C-alpha positions in Angstrom: 52.9 67.3 46.6 53.1 64.7 44.0 54.5 61.2 44.9 55.7 58.7 42.5 56.0 55.3 43.9 56.5 51.6 42.9 55.2 49.2 45.6 54.9 45.4 45.7 54.2 42.7 48.1 57.1 40.5 48.8 58.0 37.2 50.5 60.9 38.6 52.6 62.1 41.9 53.4 65.7 41.1 54.5 66.8 41.3 50.9 65.6 44.8 50.5 67.1 45.8 53.7 70.3 44.2 52.8 70.3 46.0 49.5 69.7 49.3 51.1 72.7 48.7 53.6 75.1 47.5 51.0 74.3 50.4 48.6 74.9 53.2 51.2 71.2 54.0 51.9 71.0 55.9 55.1 68.6 54.2 57.5 66.5 57.2 58.9 64.0 55.2 61.2 62.6 52.0 62.3 59.1 52.5 63.9 56.1 50.6 65.0 53.1 52.0 63.6 49.2 51.6 63.9 47.8 53.1 60.7 44.0 53.8 60.4 42.9 54.4 57.1 39.6 56.5 56.2 38.1 56.7 53.0 35.8 59.2 51.5 32.3 57.9 50.9 32.2 60.2 47.8 35.3 59.0 46.1 37.4 56.0 47.1 40.5 57.4 45.6 40.4 60.1 48.5 41.8 58.7 51.8 42.9 60.1 55.1 45.5 58.4 57.4 45.7 58.6 60.9 49.2 57.0 62.1 50.4 56.4 65.6 54.2 55.9 65.6 56.4 54.6 68.2 60.1 54.5 68.0 63.2 55.2 70.1 62.3 59.1 70.4 58.8 58.3 71.8 55.1 58.3 70.4 53.7 60.7 67.8 50.5 60.8 65.9 50.2 62.0 62.3 47.3 62.9 60.1 47.3 63.3 56.3 45.2 63.1 53.2 46.2 61.4 50.0 44.6 61.4 46.4 45.7 57.9 45.2 46.1 58.3 41.4 46.3 56.0 38.5 48.2 52.7 39.1 50.1 51.0 36.2 52.0 47.8 36.7 52.4 48.7 40.5 53.7 52.2 39.9 51.5 55.1 41.2 51.5 58.8 41.0 49.5 60.3 43.8 49.1 63.6 45.5 49.5 64.0 49.3 48.8 66.7 51.7 51.3 67.9 54.2 51.5 65.9 57.4 49.8 67.3 60.6 51.3 66.2 63.9 48.3 65.7 66.2 48.3 66.2 69.9 46.0 64.4 72.4 44.1 67.8 72.5 43.6 68.1 68.8 42.4 64.3 68.3 38.6 65.0 68.9 38.9 67.6 66.4 40.6 65.4 63.8 37.9 62.7 64.4 35.1 65.2 64.1 36.6 66.5 60.8 36.7 63.0 59.3 33.0 62.5 60.3 31.8 65.9 59.0 33.7 65.1 55.7 32.1 61.6 55.4 35.2 59.6 55.7 34.9 56.0 56.9 37.4 53.7 58.7 38.4 51.1 56.2 41.6 49.6 57.5 43.4 49.4 60.9 46.9 48.1 60.2 49.9 47.4 62.5 53.3 47.3 61.0 57.0 48.0 61.6 58.4 50.5 59.0 62.0 50.8 58.1 62.8 53.9 56.0 66.0 54.3 54.0 67.1 57.3 51.9 69.8 58.1 49.3 69.7 60.6 46.6 66.2 61.5 46.9 64.9 58.1 46.8 63.1 56.6 49.7 62.7 52.9 50.7 59.7 52.3 52.9 59.9 48.6 53.8 57.0 47.4 55.8 56.5 44.2 57.9 52.7 44.1 58.7 51.5 41.9 61.5 47.9 42.8 60.9 47.0 42.2 58.2 50.0 39.8 57.7 52.0 40.9 54.7 55.3 42.5 53.6 55.5 45.4 51.3 58.3 47.3 49.8 57.9 50.8 48.3 60.3 52.9 46.5 59.4 56.4 46.0 61.0 59.8 44.6 61.6 61.3 41.2 60.0 59.1 38.4 63.2 58.4 36.4 65.4 57.6 39.5 62.7 55.3 40.7 62.3 53.5 37.3 65.8 53.2 37.0 66.3 51.8 40.5 63.5 49.2 40.0 64.2 48.2 36.5 68.0 47.9 36.8 69.8 47.6 40.2 66.7 46.0 42.0 65.4 43.9 39.2 66.9 40.6 40.2 65.8 40.9 43.9 62.4 42.1 42.8 61.9 39.2 40.4 63.0 36.6 43.1 60.9 37.7 46.0 58.1 39.8 44.6 54.5 38.3 45.2 52.7 41.0 43.1 52.6 44.7 42.5 50.0 46.8 44.7 
């Protein structure tokens, strides 16, 4: 599945959460996550992610792969695999698969993720505690994302953006 995303580091996440609420985006989740990122030793654009998520419904572990595409001015077009929910029984298999495929651990991040959705546009607003940073990602169909970021969100982005990532 192709993903089009515009993401950027920000000084504060509150203006973006406020924007979502005031513009009738539906909040679909707030979760604490520990995401471990593994990178192929053969191609740094090919990564795998093992994400442990805790929310009001309990704890789940997700496993997926991503081929990070070309980035131009903070906008990325990437390919992502489907997500596998990993049980405790499957975890040894997942870790051995990463080992056999020569993926190495490159990041061990902790964050709170806020997810909002409206009209096929997804906001992922991340408040990282390790490493300490704040990131906003807007993803969906290319024209809708561009229109939202270049028009409706432009003033907020210009005021609170640190840089594109």
